[in-house]
C-alpha positions as a LaTeX table, in Angstrom:
\begin{tabular}{lrrr}
\hline
Residue & $x$ (\AA) & $y$ (\AA) & $z$ (\AA) \\
\hline
Unk1 & 5.87 & 20.27 & 68.45 \\
Unk2 & 2.26 & 21.48 & 68.24 \\
Unk3 & 1.61 & 25.20 & 67.59 \\
Unk4 & $-1.88$ & 26.57 & 68.13 \\
Unk5 & $-2.10$ & 30.07 & 66.59 \\
Unk6 & $-5.03$ & 32.05 & 67.95 \\
Unk7 & $-5.86$ & 34.64 & 65.33 \\
Unk8 & $-8.59$ & 36.63 & 63.66 \\
Unk9 & $-8.67$ & 37.14 & 59.90 \\
Unk10 & $-9.31$ & 40.88 & 60.23 \\
Unk11 & $-6.37$ & 41.40 & 62.63 \\
Unk12 & $-3.49$ & 43.18 & 60.84 \\
Unk13 & $-0.89$ & 42.07 & 63.38 \\
Unk14 & $-2.04$ & 38.42 & 62.92 \\
Unk15 & $-1.04$ & 38.63 & 59.24 \\
Unk16 & 2.26 & 40.30 & 60.12 \\
Unk17 & 2.79 & 37.79 & 62.99 \\
Unk18 & 2.12 & 34.82 & 60.64 \\
Unk19 & 4.85 & 36.14 & 58.29 \\
Unk20 & 7.26 & 36.81 & 61.13 \\
Unk21 & 6.71 & 33.41 & 62.70 \\
Unk22 & 7.45 & 31.69 & 59.35 \\
Unk23 & 10.64 & 33.76 & 59.07 \\
Unk24 & 11.58 & 32.73 & 62.63 \\
Unk25 & 11.24 & 28.99 & 61.73 \\
Unk26 & 13.38 & 29.54 & 58.62 \\
Unk27 & 16.10 & 31.16 & 60.82 \\
Unk28 & 16.47 & 27.85 & 62.63 \\
Unk29 & 17.25 & 25.99 & 59.35 \\
Unk30 & 18.06 & 22.34 & 59.92 \\
Unk31 & 17.59 & 22.83 & 63.69 \\
Unk32 & 13.92 & 23.70 & 63.30 \\
Unk33 & 11.70 & 21.23 & 65.18 \\
Unk34 & 8.99 & 19.39 & 63.32 \\
Unk35 & 5.91 & 21.59 & 63.66 \\
Unk36 & 2.23 & 20.67 & 63.65 \\
Unk37 & 0.43 & 24.02 & 63.16 \\
Unk38 & $-3.24$ & 24.55 & 63.89 \\
Unk39 & $-5.03$ & 27.89 & 63.39 \\
Unk40 & $-7.55$ & 28.57 & 66.15 \\
Unk41 & $-10.40$ & 31.11 & 66.13 \\
Unk42 & $-10.61$ & 34.41 & 67.95 \\
Unk43 & $-13.02$ & 37.29 & 67.33 \\
Unk44 & $-11.86$ & 40.77 & 67.89 \\
Unk45 & $-15.34$ & 42.10 & 67.33 \\
Unk46 & $-17.84$ & 39.38 & 68.36 \\
Unk47 & $-20.78$ & 41.79 & 68.12 \\
Unk48 & $-20.27$ & 42.47 & 64.39 \\
Unk49 & $-22.82$ & 40.93 & 62.11 \\
Unk50 & $-22.97$ & 40.31 & 58.38 \\
Unk51 & $-24.04$ & 43.89 & 57.54 \\
Unk52 & $-20.99$ & 45.71 & 56.15 \\
Unk53 & $-19.91$ & 48.87 & 57.96 \\
Unk54 & $-16.99$ & 50.89 & 56.58 \\
Unk55 & $-13.89$ & 50.01 & 58.62 \\
Unk56 & $-12.86$ & 53.59 & 59.04 \\
Unk57 & $-16.26$ & 54.49 & 60.38 \\
Unk58 & $-16.11$ & 51.60 & 62.86 \\
Unk59 & $-12.63$ & 52.60 & 63.94 \\
Unk60 & $-13.50$ & 56.26 & 64.39 \\
Unk61 & $-16.24$ & 55.29 & 66.83 \\
Unk62 & $-13.84$ & 52.95 & 68.67 \\
Unk63 & $-10.81$ & 55.24 & 68.78 \\
Unk64 & $-12.51$ & 58.59 & 69.19 \\
Unk65 & $-12.06$ & 60.22 & 65.78 \\
Unk66 & $-10.50$ & 60.22 & 62.34 \\
Unk67 & $-7.04$ & 61.47 & 63.32 \\
Unk68 & $-6.36$ & 58.53 & 65.68 \\
Unk69 & $-7.87$ & 56.09 & 63.16 \\
Unk70 & $-5.59$ & 57.37 & 60.36 \\
Unk71 & $-2.51$ & 57.15 & 62.67 \\
Unk72 & $-3.32$ & 53.51 & 63.54 \\
Unk73 & $-4.06$ & 52.42 & 59.95 \\
Unk74 & $-1.11$ & 54.30 & 58.54 \\
Unk75 & 1.46 & 52.99 & 60.96 \\
Unk76 & 0.17 & 49.41 & 60.63 \\
Unk77 & 0.18 & 49.54 & 56.87 \\
Unk78 & 3.67 & 51.00 & 56.78 \\
Unk79 & 4.96 & 48.13 & 58.99 \\
Unk80 & 3.24 & 45.53 & 56.86 \\
Unk81 & 4.57 & 46.91 & 53.56 \\
Unk82 & 8.08 & 47.11 & 54.92 \\
Unk83 & 7.84 & 43.42 & 55.48 \\
Unk84 & 6.57 & 42.66 & 51.97 \\
Unk85 & 2.91 & 42.33 & 52.72 \\
Unk86 & 0.69 & 44.42 & 50.39 \\
Unk87 & $-1.66$ & 45.80 & 53.05 \\
Unk88 & $-3.76$ & 48.60 & 51.64 \\
Unk89 & $-6.39$ & 50.27 & 53.84 \\
Unk90 & $-7.49$ & 52.33 & 50.90 \\
Unk91 & $-9.44$ & 49.48 & 49.41 \\
Unk92 & $-12.71$ & 50.12 & 51.30 \\
Unk93 & $-12.37$ & 47.44 & 54.03 \\
Unk94 & $-15.58$ & 46.73 & 56.00 \\
Unk95 & $-16.43$ & 45.59 & 59.49 \\
Unk96 & $-18.33$ & 42.35 & 59.41 \\
Unk97 & $-18.55$ & 39.13 & 61.46 \\
Unk98 & $-15.61$ & 36.79 & 61.00 \\
Unk99 & $-17.51$ & 33.67 & 62.17 \\
Unk100 & $-18.11$ & 32.35 & 58.61 \\
Unk101 & $-14.40$ & 32.84 & 57.84 \\
Unk102 & $-13.48$ & 30.91 & 60.95 \\
Unk103 & $-15.69$ & 28.08 & 59.83 \\
Unk104 & $-13.89$ & 28.13 & 56.53 \\
Unk105 & $-10.51$ & 27.84 & 58.33 \\
Unk106 & $-11.96$ & 24.98 & 60.38 \\
Unk107 & $-12.88$ & 23.22 & 57.08 \\
Unk108 & $-9.41$ & 23.95 & 55.73 \\
Unk109 & $-8.02$ & 22.27 & 58.82 \\
Unk110 & $-9.89$ & 19.08 & 57.94 \\
Unk111 & $-8.03$ & 19.04 & 54.62 \\
Unk112 & $-4.66$ & 20.21 & 55.80 \\
Unk113 & $-4.68$ & 23.47 & 54.02 \\
Unk114 & $-5.20$ & 26.05 & 56.84 \\
Unk115 & $-2.08$ & 28.03 & 56.03 \\
Unk116 & $-3.02$ & 28.56 & 52.39 \\
Unk117 & $-6.63$ & 29.38 & 53.09 \\
Unk118 & $-5.67$ & 31.67 & 55.93 \\
Unk119 & $-3.24$ & 33.56 & 53.65 \\
Unk120 & $-5.97$ & 33.88 & 51.03 \\
Unk121 & $-8.38$ & 35.35 & 53.61 \\
Unk122 & $-5.75$ & 37.78 & 54.87 \\
Unk123 & $-5.06$ & 38.96 & 51.28 \\
Unk124 & $-8.76$ & 39.24 & 50.42 \\
Unk125 & $-9.35$ & 41.55 & 53.39 \\
Unk126 & $-6.12$ & 43.56 & 53.66 \\
Unk127 & $-4.96$ & 43.73 & 50.04 \\
Unk128 & $-8.28$ & 43.81 & 48.17 \\
Unk129 & $-10.86$ & 45.08 & 50.71 \\
Unk130 & $-13.15$ & 42.11 & 50.14 \\
Unk131 & $-16.12$ & 41.43 & 52.45 \\
Unk132 & $-15.29$ & 38.33 & 54.47 \\
Unk133 & $-18.91$ & 37.70 & 55.30 \\
Unk134 & $-19.78$ & 37.34 & 51.66 \\
Unk135 & $-20.19$ & 33.62 & 50.76 \\
Unk136 & $-18.73$ & 34.28 & 47.28 \\
Unk137 & $-15.63$ & 35.71 & 48.71 \\
Unk138 & $-15.19$ & 32.85 & 51.10 \\
Unk139 & $-15.69$ & 30.36 & 48.26 \\
Unk140 & $-13.08$ & 32.15 & 46.26 \\
Unk141 & $-10.60$ & 32.31 & 49.09 \\
Unk142 & $-11.12$ & 28.63 & 50.02 \\
Unk143 & $-10.73$ & 27.49 & 46.44 \\
Unk144 & $-7.52$ & 29.53 & 46.11 \\
Unk145 & $-6.21$ & 27.64 & 49.16 \\
Unk146 & $-7.03$ & 24.26 & 47.78 \\
Unk147 & $-10.60$ & 23.49 & 48.92 \\
Unk148 & $-13.38$ & 22.31 & 46.67 \\
Unk149 & $-15.90$ & 25.11 & 45.95 \\
Unk150 & $-18.94$ & 22.84 & 46.27 \\
Unk151 & $-17.86$ & 21.66 & 49.75 \\
Unk152 & $-17.47$ & 25.23 & 50.89 \\
Unk153 & $-20.86$ & 26.26 & 49.53 \\
Unk154 & $-22.52$ & 23.20 & 51.31 \\
Unk155 & $-20.78$ & 24.11 & 54.59 \\
Unk156 & $-21.85$ & 27.74 & 54.45 \\
Unk157 & $-25.47$ & 26.70 & 53.62 \\
Unk158 & $-25.65$ & 24.70 & 56.79 \\
Unk159 & $-24.08$ & 24.76 & 60.25 \\
Unk160 & $-21.16$ & 22.43 & 59.66 \\
Unk161 & $-18.10$ & 23.55 & 61.65 \\
Unk162 & $-20.06$ & 26.01 & 63.77 \\
Unk163 & $-19.89$ & 23.92 & 67.01 \\
Unk164 & $-16.19$ & 23.40 & 66.57 \\
Unk165 & $-15.51$ & 27.08 & 65.98 \\
Unk166 & $-17.54$ & 28.05 & 69.05 \\
Unk167 & $-15.63$ & 25.48 & 71.06 \\
Unk168 & $-12.41$ & 27.06 & 69.83 \\
Unk169 & $-13.60$ & 30.50 & 70.88 \\
Unk170 & $-14.52$ & 29.22 & 74.27 \\
Unk171 & $-11.10$ & 27.59 & 74.60 \\
Unk172 & $-9.40$ & 30.86 & 73.84 \\
Unk173 & $-11.46$ & 32.52 & 76.59 \\
Unk174 & $-10.60$ & 29.70 & 79.04 \\
Unk175 & $-6.91$ & 30.16 & 78.39 \\
Unk176 & $-7.24$ & 33.84 & 79.11 \\
Unk177 & $-6.25$ & 34.97 & 75.61 \\
Unk178 & $-7.36$ & 38.59 & 75.18 \\
Unk179 & $-5.26$ & 39.66 & 72.24 \\
Unk180 & $-4.03$ & 38.11 & 69.03 \\
Unk181 & $-1.91$ & 36.71 & 67.55 \\
Unk182 & $-1.12$ & 34.33 & 70.46 \\
Unk183 & 1.08 & 31.27 & 69.77 \\
Unk184 & 0.45 & 28.43 & 72.21 \\
Unk185 & 3.19 & 25.79 & 72.06 \\
Unk186 & 2.40 & 22.21 & 73.09 \\
Unk187 & $-0.38$ & 23.56 & 75.28 \\
Unk188 & 2.13 & 24.86 & 77.89 \\
Unk189 & 3.99 & 27.87 & 76.48 \\
Unk190 & 2.62 & 30.99 & 74.96 \\
Unk191 & 4.24 & 33.69 & 72.82 \\
Unk192 & 2.04 & 36.77 & 72.47 \\
Unk193 & 1.98 & 39.28 & 69.62 \\
Unk194 & 3.76 & 39.67 & 66.32 \\
Unk195 & 7.27 & 39.22 & 67.73 \\
Unk196 & 10.40 & 39.70 & 65.61 \\
Unk197 & 11.44 & 36.58 & 63.74 \\
Unk198 & 14.47 & 36.25 & 66.05 \\
Unk199 & 12.18 & 36.09 & 69.09 \\
Unk200 & 10.15 & 33.24 & 67.56 \\
Unk201 & 13.30 & 31.42 & 66.70 \\
Unk202 & 14.66 & 31.83 & 70.20 \\
Unk203 & 11.41 & 30.68 & 71.81 \\
Unk204 & 11.18 & 27.53 & 69.68 \\
Unk205 & 14.87 & 26.79 & 70.29 \\
Unk206 & 14.51 & 27.25 & 74.10 \\
Unk207 & 11.37 & 25.05 & 74.25 \\
Unk208 & 12.90 & 22.35 & 72.11 \\
Unk209 & 15.90 & 22.30 & 74.42 \\
Unk210 & 13.75 & 22.10 & 77.58 \\
Unk211 & 11.79 & 19.26 & 76.10 \\
Unk212 & 14.88 & 17.39 & 75.14 \\
Unk213 & 16.24 & 17.84 & 78.63 \\
Unk214 & 12.94 & 16.59 & 80.17 \\
Unk215 & 12.29 & 19.92 & 81.98 \\
Unk216 & 8.83 & 21.08 & 82.93 \\
Unk217 & 7.19 & 24.17 & 81.54 \\
Unk218 & 9.59 & 27.08 & 82.29 \\
Unk219 & 7.79 & 29.56 & 80.03 \\
Unk220 & 8.71 & 31.00 & 76.70 \\
Unk221 & 9.76 & 34.64 & 76.44 \\
Unk222 & 6.61 & 36.50 & 77.31 \\
Unk223 & 7.31 & 40.11 & 76.23 \\
Unk224 & 4.19 & 41.09 & 74.28 \\
Unk225 & 4.67 & 42.00 & 70.69 \\
Unk226 & 2.29 & 44.10 & 68.56 \\
Unk227 & $-1.22$ & 42.63 & 68.78 \\
Unk228 & $-4.91$ & 43.40 & 68.49 \\
Unk229 & $-7.54$ & 43.01 & 71.20 \\
Unk230 & $-11.15$ & 44.03 & 71.85 \\
Unk231 & $-10.01$ & 47.61 & 72.52 \\
Unk232 & $-8.09$ & 47.90 & 69.31 \\
Unk233 & $-4.63$ & 47.33 & 67.89 \\
Unk234 & $-1.34$ & 48.18 & 69.60 \\
Unk235 & 0.91 & 50.42 & 67.46 \\
\hline
\end{tabular}
């Protein structure tokens, strides 16, 4: 069963959703289908460039002030920490383009280490407040996930992976994906948002049963979970 996870590395609900999806698979135990997982690119803020802007400043402009920004960051951080994820918005996070990070994830996919590199990128941003447009940070995250530092440096110095990432972004648009995380299963079913683990388990169980019975696409449960889109994050 192929799972395409559309995600952005600066999306807090994508990190939470990744964790919950993994828990959902674990709930299935021996009944879990064999999964082929691919992380696909999505940009919440495609207009961002490599110039760092304090995240709170960017959020205050987007959400109309400091009070709403603190509410969003506080609620999201509390949810993440309750699930064992050390999210800390007091680390000076910045708004930057995530295009280089998506190129790194593409490279990780060529070596079968997307999950590990993705986790390193989430932790770099949400736990440590690192700048994900900084090549040194990307080299460090990629190496932590199992990639060779020299290959990462060579990729970032050129345009390797750029066309593939741009094609992935176009595919997300063609599929009508407007918020992340979105989990596309075998190209026919979609589960949106950071659903509870039980919802992921039920969706995978239902789809596996339909496939075994030779049924067509009936649709996975489509209640939207917490997610982020161009207009911000749902809390």
